[in-house]
N, C-alpha and C positions, 0 to 999 in steps of 0.2 A: 346607747352603748352600755353593755353590761360590764365590761372590764376596762379599767384604765391601768396601764403599766407605767409606773412613775419612777424615774431615776434622776439623780442629781450628780453633777460632776464639776470638777475644777481642775484645769490644767491636765487633762487626760493626755497621756503620752502615746496613744495609738491603739489601745485595747478597746476603746469605745466602739469602733466599727465592728469588731467581732461580736461584741455584746449585742449590738443592734441587729446584726444579721441572724444571731441565734433567736432573737425575739420574733423577727419577721418570718422565721421558718416554723412558727408554732402551728400545730394542727388546728387549734382553735383560732379562727380568723377575725371574730368580731371584737376587736379591741382597738383602743387608741394608745399611742405611745407618747407620753409627755416627758420631755427631756429638759431639765433646768440647768443652764450654764450658770454656776454659782461664782461669777466673777473671774473667769479664766483670763489669763493674759492674752492668749490668742483665742478668739471665739471658737467654740467647739463645732459650730455649724460648718466651718471650713473643712474639718476632717471628715464630715459626712456629706460633702458636696456631691459625691457620685452615687448617693443612695436617694432614690425618689420613691416615696410611698405616701399616699394621702393620709394614712393613719398617724404619721409622725408630726408632732408639733414641738418646736424648740423655743424656749423662752430664755432670755438672758437677764440676770439681775446682778446687782452689786454683791460681792462676797458677803454672805450673812451666816454661813454655817450650814451643815447638812440638814439639821432638823428644820431650820427656817426655809431652806430651799425646797424640802419635801412638802412642807405646809403650803408653800406657794404653788408648787406643781399640782398638788391635790386640789387646791382651790380653782385651778383652771381645768380640771378634769370633770368628766360626766358620769363615769362608771359607778354602778352599785357595788362592785368589787374593786379593790385597789391591790394591785400586785407590785411587789418590790423586787428590784435587782440592783446591784451596784455596777458601776461603769467598767469594771474589769472582770465581771463574772459572766457565766454562760447559762442558758436555759436548755434543758432537754426539750425536744419538740413537743412532747406530750404534757409538759408541766402545767400550762394554763388550763388545758382541758380537764385534767384530773383534779386540779384545785377547785375549779368551778363546779364540777360534779359533786365534790365532797361538800362544799358549802351549801349547794342546793339541797342536799340530802341530810344535812346535819344542822338543823336550825339553831341549836344551842351553841354551836361553835362560831366564834366571831373572828378567829384568826387561825389559819392553817399553814404550816410550813412543810418542808420536804426534807428527806435525808440529803446529806451533802457529799459530793465528791470534792476533795481538796486538790487543787491544781497549782502547778507552778510551771511556767513556760508551756511546754507542749506535753506535759505528763500529768496524770491524775491518779488518785488513790483514795479509797475509803479509810478513814482513820478511826471513826467511832460511829455507833448507831444511836440516834436520838430516840427517846421514848415517844410513844404516839398518843398517850392519854394525858388529859389535863392535869391531874393530880401529880403525876410524876414530873411533868414539865415544870409545873409551878414549884414543886419542892426543890428541883435543881436550880431554878432561877433565884430562889431565896438564899441559895448558897453560892451565888455567882458562878454557877456551872450552866453555861448557856446551852440548853438542849432544844432551842428553837432559834433559827438563824434569821436575822432581820432581812438579809438579802434574798431569802427564799420564801417569804411569806406572802399570802394573799389574805386580806381582811375586808370586813364589811364597812362600807362608808358610814353606815348608820352608827356602828360602834366607834369608829374613829371620831365622828362628830360628838358622840355622847361623852367621850373622855377628854375632849378639848384638843385633839390633835397632838402633835409633838410639842410638849411643854418645854423640852430642852432644845434650844435652838442651834446648838453646836453639835459635836459628836458625842457618843455615849448615850444617845437618846433611846436606844432600843430597850434597855431594861425598864425604864419608866413606862414606855408605851405598853409593853407586855403586862406589867403589873396592873396598869390601869385597865387594860382589856379584861383582865381576870375578874374585875369588879362587875362587868356587864355581861360576861359570857364565858365560854370555855376556850382554851387553847388546844391545838392538836397538831400532829405531824402526820403526813402521809408516810407509809413505810416503804417508800421508793426513792431511789437516788435520782433526783430530777433537777438539781442545781449544782453547778460547778463553781466553787468558791475559790477565788484567787488568793494565794498566800503572798503577802507582801511585807517588806521590811520598812515601808514608808507610811503605813496607816497610823491612825490616832493611837492605837494601843501601844505602838512602838515609839512614835515620835513624842507623844505627850500623854503618858499613862496617868499622870495625876489629874489631868483634865477629865479623863474618862472616869476615874474614881470619884471625882467631885460630882459628876453626873449620877453615878450609882448611889452615892450618899444621899443626894436629893431624892432619888426614887425610893430608897428604903425608908428614909425619914417620913416620906409622904404617906406610907402605909403603916408605920410603926404602931400607931394608936387607933387604927381603923378597925372597927368591930368585925368587919368581914375577914380579918386576918388574925383574930384573937387566938386561934389554935396554933398560930405560927410565931407568936410574939417572942418566945425565947430564941427561936432560930433567927429571926430578923435582928434581934439585939446582938446576937453573936456575930452575924455578918457585918453589921454596922461597926462593931469593934475591929473586925478584920480590915475593913475599908479604912478606918481611921489610922490603923497601924501602917497601912500601905501609904497613906497620904503623908505620914510623918517620916517615912523612910527616905534616906538620902539616895538610895540605890534605885535606879530605874532600868537596870539591865536584865533582870530575870526574864521578863516577857519576851524581850528581843532575842535572848539566848534560846528560849524554848521555840520561838518562831523559826529561828535559823535552823535548828535541828529538825523541825517538822518539814521545812522546805527541802532539806537534805534528804530526809526519808522518802519524800514523794519522788524526788529525782532518782533516787537509788532503786526504789522498789515499785514505783508507779508504772502505769501502762501509758502507751502513746495515745494522746487524746484524739488524734486524727482517725484512729481505728474505731472510735466509739461515737464521735460527734463531728460531723463535717460542717465547719463554719467558714471556710475560706471562700 
């Protein structure tokens, strides 16, 4: 099997079925779908009982956190390429095919993302365009501007194993993975909108922003004295100070407020998702 699509979920409230259907409608058919139930109160296989496909494998573990659940899922997978998506996001039917083609033809790239549609309910909208080249993506990451989305990436298993997998076992694991990937190869984005990212007010960034910033601090401190980042040391130091300030702040409302207005904007100015992607 060339491609393993790996997702983890806990207490999904119904969106998982749409996510799975969008995966099964991929034009690229040679994949396995590994779903890790990370300690849901109601086993998630119940919500997928009416979907039968031999490519789907579901594993249930005690709740360990997103990074740990993904490590487990990847340990059960066989693909040379690992594709990510979250349990409330959607894939364009061409996404996997285009990412496979890109990695096949760009050997120095170890991880490739896509442009994102931001979605809320049944509407979607483009909010920003990510850079497509490694240097611009890395520069943004070092300033905590995420220009590659964890839910939209495909990466090489060899690179994942070379960096030790997800070192952060809870949430906020994406920055560390991307920075570690940059040690062994290049990052890239396709210049096409192939992933629909669900805007939520219940994610880690909203519920527990300080846990997220602790994960980011670990990621940045891990590279602060690495010779491969010597030209970025001043930038890394400045970002570490920003993170420390956020960790010492008593207010956790800013991100939630920004997310609320982003959701409002998608609802007000977005298009009907049913007209662009049929997943029912």
